[in-house]
PyMOL commands that place a pseudoatom at each C-alpha (Angstrom):
pseudoatom trace, name=CA, resn=UNK, resi=1, chain=A, elem=C, hetatm=0, pos=[-24.331, 0.636, 5.439]
pseudoatom trace, name=CA, resn=UNK, resi=2, chain=A, elem=C, hetatm=0, pos=[-21.735, -0.326, 8.069]
pseudoatom trace, name=CA, resn=UNK, resi=3, chain=A, elem=C, hetatm=0, pos=[-19.277, -1.175, 5.307]
pseudoatom trace, name=CA, resn=UNK, resi=4, chain=A, elem=C, hetatm=0, pos=[-19.688, 2.293, 3.770]
pseudoatom trace, name=CA, resn=UNK, resi=5, chain=A, elem=C, hetatm=0, pos=[-19.335, 3.933, 7.159]
pseudoatom trace, name=CA, resn=UNK, resi=6, chain=A, elem=C, hetatm=0, pos=[-16.116, 1.988, 7.749]
pseudoatom trace, name=CA, resn=UNK, resi=7, chain=A, elem=C, hetatm=0, pos=[-14.757, 2.976, 4.325]
pseudoatom trace, name=CA, resn=UNK, resi=8, chain=A, elem=C, hetatm=0, pos=[-15.288, 6.682, 4.941]
pseudoatom trace, name=CA, resn=UNK, resi=9, chain=A, elem=C, hetatm=0, pos=[-14.169, 6.838, 8.559]
pseudoatom trace, name=CA, resn=UNK, resi=10, chain=A, elem=C, hetatm=0, pos=[-10.725, 7.968, 9.652]
pseudoatom trace, name=CA, resn=UNK, resi=11, chain=A, elem=C, hetatm=0, pos=[-8.816, 5.065, 11.144]
pseudoatom trace, name=CA, resn=UNK, resi=12, chain=A, elem=C, hetatm=0, pos=[-6.036, 6.337, 13.367]
pseudoatom trace, name=CA, resn=UNK, resi=13, chain=A, elem=C, hetatm=0, pos=[-3.059, 4.001, 13.293]
pseudoatom trace, name=CA, resn=UNK, resi=14, chain=A, elem=C, hetatm=0, pos=[-2.665, 1.855, 16.362]
pseudoatom trace, name=CA, resn=UNK, resi=15, chain=A, elem=C, hetatm=0, pos=[0.802, 1.315, 17.801]
pseudoatom trace, name=CA, resn=UNK, resi=16, chain=A, elem=C, hetatm=0, pos=[0.755, -2.377, 16.925]
pseudoatom trace, name=CA, resn=UNK, resi=17, chain=A, elem=C, hetatm=0, pos=[-0.249, -1.752, 13.289]
pseudoatom trace, name=CA, resn=UNK, resi=18, chain=A, elem=C, hetatm=0, pos=[2.378, 0.867, 12.489]
pseudoatom trace, name=CA, resn=UNK, resi=19, chain=A, elem=C, hetatm=0, pos=[5.075, -1.797, 12.048]
pseudoatom trace, name=CA, resn=UNK, resi=20, chain=A, elem=C, hetatm=0, pos=[2.842, -3.592, 9.538]
pseudoatom trace, name=CA, resn=UNK, resi=21, chain=A, elem=C, hetatm=0, pos=[2.448, -0.371, 7.532]
pseudoatom trace, name=CA, resn=UNK, resi=22, chain=A, elem=C, hetatm=0, pos=[6.205, 0.181, 7.561]
pseudoatom trace, name=CA, resn=UNK, resi=23, chain=A, elem=C, hetatm=0, pos=[6.923, -3.389, 6.469]
pseudoatom trace, name=CA, resn=UNK, resi=24, chain=A, elem=C, hetatm=0, pos=[4.481, -3.190, 3.561]
pseudoatom trace, name=CA, resn=UNK, resi=25, chain=A, elem=C, hetatm=0, pos=[5.911, 0.153, 2.422]
pseudoatom trace, name=CA, resn=UNK, resi=26, chain=A, elem=C, hetatm=0, pos=[9.452, -1.220, 2.625]
pseudoatom trace, name=CA, resn=UNK, resi=27, chain=A, elem=C, hetatm=0, pos=[8.501, -4.313, 0.625]
pseudoatom trace, name=CA, resn=UNK, resi=28, chain=A, elem=C, hetatm=0, pos=[6.771, -2.156, -1.978]
pseudoatom trace, name=CA, resn=UNK, resi=29, chain=A, elem=C, hetatm=0, pos=[9.773, 0.153, -2.219]
pseudoatom trace, name=CA, resn=UNK, resi=30, chain=A, elem=C, hetatm=0, pos=[12.153, -2.771, -2.678]
pseudoatom trace, name=CA, resn=UNK, resi=31, chain=A, elem=C, hetatm=0, pos=[9.945, -4.263, -5.381]
pseudoatom trace, name=CA, resn=UNK, resi=32, chain=A, elem=C, hetatm=0, pos=[9.735, -0.842, -7.106]
pseudoatom trace, name=CA, resn=UNK, resi=33, chain=A, elem=C, hetatm=0, pos=[13.532, -0.597, -7.109]
pseudoatom trace, name=CA, resn=UNK, resi=34, chain=A, elem=C, hetatm=0, pos=[13.696, -3.929, -8.964]
pseudoatom trace, name=CA, resn=UNK, resi=35, chain=A, elem=C, hetatm=0, pos=[11.089, -2.785, -11.484]
pseudoatom trace, name=CA, resn=UNK, resi=36, chain=A, elem=C, hetatm=0, pos=[13.041, 0.419, -12.073]
pseudoatom trace, name=CA, resn=UNK, resi=37, chain=A, elem=C, hetatm=0, pos=[16.303, -1.489, -12.474]
pseudoatom trace, name=CA, resn=UNK, resi=38, chain=A, elem=C, hetatm=0, pos=[14.995, -4.277, -14.712]
pseudoatom trace, name=CA, resn=UNK, resi=39, chain=A, elem=C, hetatm=0, pos=[12.382, -2.562, -16.869]
pseudoatom trace, name=CA, resn=UNK, resi=40, chain=A, elem=C, hetatm=0, pos=[12.981, 0.013, -19.595]
pseudoatom trace, name=CA, resn=UNK, resi=41, chain=A, elem=C, hetatm=0, pos=[11.943, 3.587, -18.845]
pseudoatom trace, name=CA, resn=UNK, resi=42, chain=A, elem=C, hetatm=0, pos=[8.513, 3.596, -20.458]
pseudoatom trace, name=CA, resn=UNK, resi=43, chain=A, elem=C, hetatm=0, pos=[4.817, 4.053, -19.794]
pseudoatom trace, name=CA, resn=UNK, resi=44, chain=A, elem=C, hetatm=0, pos=[4.428, 0.409, -18.779]
pseudoatom trace, name=CA, resn=UNK, resi=45, chain=A, elem=C, hetatm=0, pos=[7.132, 0.715, -16.130]
pseudoatom trace, name=CA, resn=UNK, resi=46, chain=A, elem=C, hetatm=0, pos=[5.438, 3.833, -14.773]
pseudoatom trace, name=CA, resn=UNK, resi=47, chain=A, elem=C, hetatm=0, pos=[2.116, 2.007, -14.645]
pseudoatom trace, name=CA, resn=UNK, resi=48, chain=A, elem=C, hetatm=0, pos=[3.702, -0.961, -12.865]
pseudoatom trace, name=CA, resn=UNK, resi=49, chain=A, elem=C, hetatm=0, pos=[5.100, 1.336, -10.183]
pseudoatom trace, name=CA, resn=UNK, resi=50, chain=A, elem=C, hetatm=0, pos=[1.786, 3.193, -9.883]
pseudoatom trace, name=CA, resn=UNK, resi=51, chain=A, elem=C, hetatm=0, pos=[-0.073, -0.093, -9.447]
pseudoatom trace, name=CA, resn=UNK, resi=52, chain=A, elem=C, hetatm=0, pos=[2.467, -1.151, -6.841]
pseudoatom trace, name=CA, resn=UNK, resi=53, chain=A, elem=C, hetatm=0, pos=[1.743, 2.082, -4.960]
pseudoatom trace, name=CA, resn=UNK, resi=54, chain=A, elem=C, hetatm=0, pos=[-1.936, 1.149, -5.095]
pseudoatom trace, name=CA, resn=UNK, resi=55, chain=A, elem=C, hetatm=0, pos=[-1.191, -2.334, -3.757]
pseudoatom trace, name=CA, resn=UNK, resi=56, chain=A, elem=C, hetatm=0, pos=[0.622, -0.897, -0.750]
pseudoatom trace, name=CA, resn=UNK, resi=57, chain=A, elem=C, hetatm=0, pos=[-2.121, 1.678, -0.173]
pseudoatom trace, name=CA, resn=UNK, resi=58, chain=A, elem=C, hetatm=0, pos=[-4.923, -0.897, -0.282]
pseudoatom trace, name=CA, resn=UNK, resi=59, chain=A, elem=C, hetatm=0, pos=[-2.982, -3.366, 1.863]
pseudoatom trace, name=CA, resn=UNK, resi=60, chain=A, elem=C, hetatm=0, pos=[-2.451, -0.646, 4.460]
pseudoatom trace, name=CA, resn=UNK, resi=61, chain=A, elem=C, hetatm=0, pos=[-6.133, 0.303, 4.221]
pseudoatom trace, name=CA, resn=UNK, resi=62, chain=A, elem=C, hetatm=0, pos=[-7.107, -3.296, 4.946]
pseudoatom trace, name=CA, resn=UNK, resi=63, chain=A, elem=C, hetatm=0, pos=[-4.996, -3.205, 8.100]
pseudoatom trace, name=CA, resn=UNK, resi=64, chain=A, elem=C, hetatm=0, pos=[-6.321, 0.189, 9.187]
pseudoatom trace, name=CA, resn=UNK, resi=65, chain=A, elem=C, hetatm=0, pos=[-9.939, -0.775, 8.573]
pseudoatom trace, name=CA, resn=UNK, resi=66, chain=A, elem=C, hetatm=0, pos=[-10.057, -4.384, 9.708]
pseudoatom trace, name=CA, resn=UNK, resi=67, chain=A, elem=C, hetatm=0, pos=[-7.055, -5.330, 11.858]
pseudoatom trace, name=CA, resn=UNK, resi=68, chain=A, elem=C, hetatm=0, pos=[-8.445, -5.296, 15.366]
for i in range(1, 68): cmd.bond("trace and resi %d" % i, "trace and resi %d" % (i + 1))
show_as sticks, trace
zoom trace
């Protein structure tokens, strides 16, 4: 039950975690630029970028929920 409560609770960013969020977003953006440059414009490229967005989102969620 605690795990569910943690999943559905707002986790305000702490000052020390904001830099981690920014770094992960920057890394994801840089990776996405390479995907866009190297891969043909197609459904698979769109899915790769979407999944990369998910990676960044879940990585940031792990920090927000568990980085104490």
